[in-house]
C-alpha positions in Angstrom: 4.9 25.1 17.4 4.3 26.2 14.1 2.1 28.4 12.6 0.6 26.1 9.8 0.7 23.4 12.9 -1.1 25.8 15.6 -4.4 26.0 12.5 -4.0 22.9 12.0 -4.8 21.7 15.3 -7.6 24.8 15.3 -9.2 23.9 12.1 -9.3 19.7 13.8 -10.8 21.0 17.0 -13.5 23.3 15.0 -14.1 20.2 13.1 -14.5 17.9 15.9 -17.2 20.5 17.9 -18.9 20.6 14.8 -18.7 16.7 14.6 -20.5 16.9 18.8 -22.6 19.5 17.8 -24.9 17.3 14.6 -24.8 14.2 17.0 -26.1 16.2 20.2 -28.8 17.8 17.2 -29.8 13.5 16.1 -30.3 13.0 19.2 -32.7 15.9 19.9 -34.7 15.7 16.7 -35.1 11.1 17.0 -36.0 12.2 20.9 -32.6 10.1 22.1 -29.6 9.5 24.2 -26.5 10.8 22.1 -25.2 8.9 20.5 -20.7 10.3 20.4 -19.3 8.3 16.9 -15.7 9.8 19.2 -12.7 11.8 17.7 -12.9 11.4 14.8 -9.4 11.2 12.5 -9.7 14.8 10.1 -5.4 14.1 8.8 -7.2 14.0 5.1 -8.7 16.7 5.3 -5.9 18.7 7.3 -3.9 17.0 4.7 -5.6 18.7 1.9 -6.1 22.3 3.5 -3.3 23.1 5.2 -0.5 20.1 3.9 2.7 20.3 6.2 5.6 21.5 4.7 7.9 18.3 3.3 11.4 18.3 4.6 13.0 17.0 1.8 15.6 15.5 4.4 12.6 13.4 6.3 9.4 11.5 4.4 7.7 11.1 8.3 5.1 13.4 8.6 4.4 13.8 4.5 1.0 13.2 2.5 0.6 10.3 0.1 1.1 13.5 -2.6 4.1 15.1 -1.0 5.5 11.6 -0.9 5.0 11.0 -4.5 7.0 14.0 -4.9 9.5 13.7 -3.0 9.4 9.6 -4.6 9.9 11.5 -8.3 11.8 13.7 -7.9 14.4 11.0 -6.2 18.0 10.5 -7.3 19.3 8.1 -4.4 20.1 5.1 -6.1 21.6 4.5 -9.5 18.1 3.2 -11.1 17.5 6.6 -11.7 19.6 7.2 -14.2 17.8 4.3 -16.3 14.4 5.3 -15.2 11.7 6.5 -18.0 8.9 7.1 -15.4 9.0 6.8 -11.1 5.9 4.4 -10.5 5.0 5.2 -7.5 1.9 2.6 -6.7 -1.8 3.4 -7.0 -5.1 1.7 -5.5 -7.1 2.5 -2.9 -6.7 4.8 0.3 -7.2 3.1 2.8 -7.2 0.1 1.4 -8.4 -3.4 1.7 -5.3 -5.7 1.1 -1.9 -3.3 -0.2 0.0 -6.2 -2.9 4.0 -5.1 -2.8 6.1 -6.6 -5.8 9.3 -6.5 -6.4 10.5 -3.6 -9.0 8.8 -1.9 -12.0 9.5 -4.0 -15.4 9.2 -2.5 -19.3 5.4 -2.1 -19.3 5.2 -0.4 -15.8 8.3 1.9 -16.5 6.5 3.4 -20.0 3.6 3.8 -18.7 4.2 4.9 -14.7 2.1 2.0 -13.0 2.2 -0.9 -11.0 1.3 -4.1 -13.1 0.0 -3.3 -16.0 2.0 -6.2 -18.5 0.8 -9.5 -18.3 2.0 -10.5 -15.3 0.1 -7.3 -13.7 -2.9 -8.5 -16.1 -2.6 -12.2 -14.5 -2.6 -10.2 -10.6 -5.5 -8.7 -11.8 -7.2 -12.4 -11.9 -5.9 -13.1 -8.5 -7.9 -10.4 -7.2 -11.0 -10.6 -8.8 -11.3 -13.9 -7.9 -11.7 -13.0 -4.4 -13.6 -10.5 -4.9 -11.0 -7.6 -4.6 -10.0 -5.3 -7.3 -7.0 -2.6 -7.6 -9.9 0.9 -8.2 -11.9 -0.5 -5.3 -10.8 -2.3 -2.0 -6.6 -2.7 -3.3 -3.6 -0.5 -3.7 -0.1 -1.9 -5.4 3.1 -0.3 -4.8 6.9 -1.9 -5.3 10.1 -2.7 -3.1 12.0 -0.1 -5.4 10.3 2.0 -7.7 12.8 3.2 -10.7 12.8 -0.3 -13.5 16.3 -2.3 -12.7 18.5 -3.0 -15.3 17.2 -6.2 -17.9 14.8 -6.4 -14.8 17.1 -7.4 -12.9 17.1 -8.1 -8.8 16.8 -4.6 -6.7 20.5 -4.1 -5.5 20.9 -4.0 -1.9 21.3 -0.2 -1.9 19.1 0.4 -4.1 16.8 -1.0 -1.4 17.7 0.4 0.9 17.5 4.2 -0.9 13.9 3.0 -1.6 12.5 1.4 0.8 11.6 4.1 3.4 9.1 5.2 1.1 7.1 2.3 0.9 7.5 2.0 4.6 5.9 5.4 4.9 3.4 4.6 1.6 1.9 1.4 3.9 1.3 4.4 7.0 -0.8 5.9 5.1 -2.2 3.1 3.3 -3.3 1.5 6.4 -3.9 -1.4 4.4 -5.8 -4.1 6.4 -3.8 -7.0 4.9 -0.7 -7.0 2.6 -0.1 -9.5 0.3 4.2 -9.9 -0.3 4.2 -11.2 -4.2 8.1 -12.9 -4.8 11.5 -13.9 -3.0 12.2 -9.9 -3.3 9.2 -8.1 -2.1 8.9 -10.6 1.3 13.2 -10.6 1.8 12.9 -7.2 1.5 9.8 -5.7 3.5 10.5 -8.3 6.3 14.0 -8.7 6.8 15.0 -12.3 6.4 16.5 -14.9 4.2 14.2 -16.6 3.1 12.5 -17.9 0.7 8.8 -17.2 -0.1 8.5 -21.5 -0.2 9.5 -21.9 3.0 7.2 -18.5 4.0 4.3 -19.2 2.6 1.5 -21.0 3.8 1.0 -18.8 6.8 0.4 -15.6 8.1 3.3 -12.8 9.3 3.2 -9.5 10.4 4.9 -6.6 10.0 4.6 -3.5 12.0 1.3 -5.1 13.1 -0.4 -5.8 10.1 -0.8 -9.1 9.0 1.4 -10.4 6.0 0.8 -13.2 3.5 3.9 -14.4 1.1 3.2 -15.9 -2.0 5.0 -16.4 -5.6 5.1 -13.4 -7.9 2.5 -13.6 -10.9 5.1 -14.1 -13.5 6.8 -16.9 -12.3 3.2 -18.2 -11.5 3.2 -17.8 -15.7 6.5 -19.8 -16.1 5.6 -22.5 -13.8 2.1 -23.6 -14.1 2.6 -25.1 -11.3 2.1 -22.3 -8.2 -0.8 -21.7 -9.5 -2.5 -24.8 -6.3 -0.8 -22.9 -3.2 -1.0 -18.9 -5.0 -5.2 -20.3 -4.6 -4.3 -20.6 -1.4 -2.3 -18.0 0.4 -5.3 -15.9 -1.4 -7.9 -17.3 0.5 -5.9 -17.0 3.3 -6.1 -13.2 2.3 -9.4 -14.0 1.4 -10.6 -14.9 4.8 -8.9 -12.7 7.5 -10.8 -10.6 5.3 -14.3 -12.3 6.0 -14.8 -12.3 1.9 -17.2 -15.5 1.6 -15.5 -17.8 -2.0 -18.2 -20.0 -3.4 -17.3 -22.6 -6.4 -13.7 -23.3 -6.0 -11.5 -25.2 -3.6 
């Protein structure tokens, strides 16, 4: 065991003992039985105080800041050659909902933030419609983190180079449910050949996490007839999260 891991284990044990002592003190003061809170997960605090060293050959074990640092310096595929910014992703951790698109566009490449153009503004309206927002309950990312030229679909080798970052993000974000927008996102993460039309309308699974597939906001802006099926998909997300909707059917 490394010295840093030994210190992390010792600190976690001390923190757990402190929490248990607080539970006992609360029971004494309240003249009640001890209601233990169980074993706590101190990983976020440990990562902040005693981060594990980064293994540049493996993203496993990285925390979200370390993962972002690796992504920002990534040169594993040709998309790095024309990028202005790596668009890592942003939002709440842990998240109730994780939205995953295909890749950054012009505005995202310029700003370094996901879904900030017209499609992003439209996505925000979707989230607001089901009483969610990216600042308090949602995390947003993409299959690839650098903009493909002329906003083309990412190539297979580009997806293969980048998707390990996303899969680690999902592990760290711990979303209750995932919303995949667009065929590229759905096919890449789920490993299927079907498009949105065949995948939407039902719950799927990724590593045990419920997944809903729907159309990309940009596609809906081009074809407003897709608004109804998207709303049906959003209602599934809301229902799973036990969000009560009113005024729309």
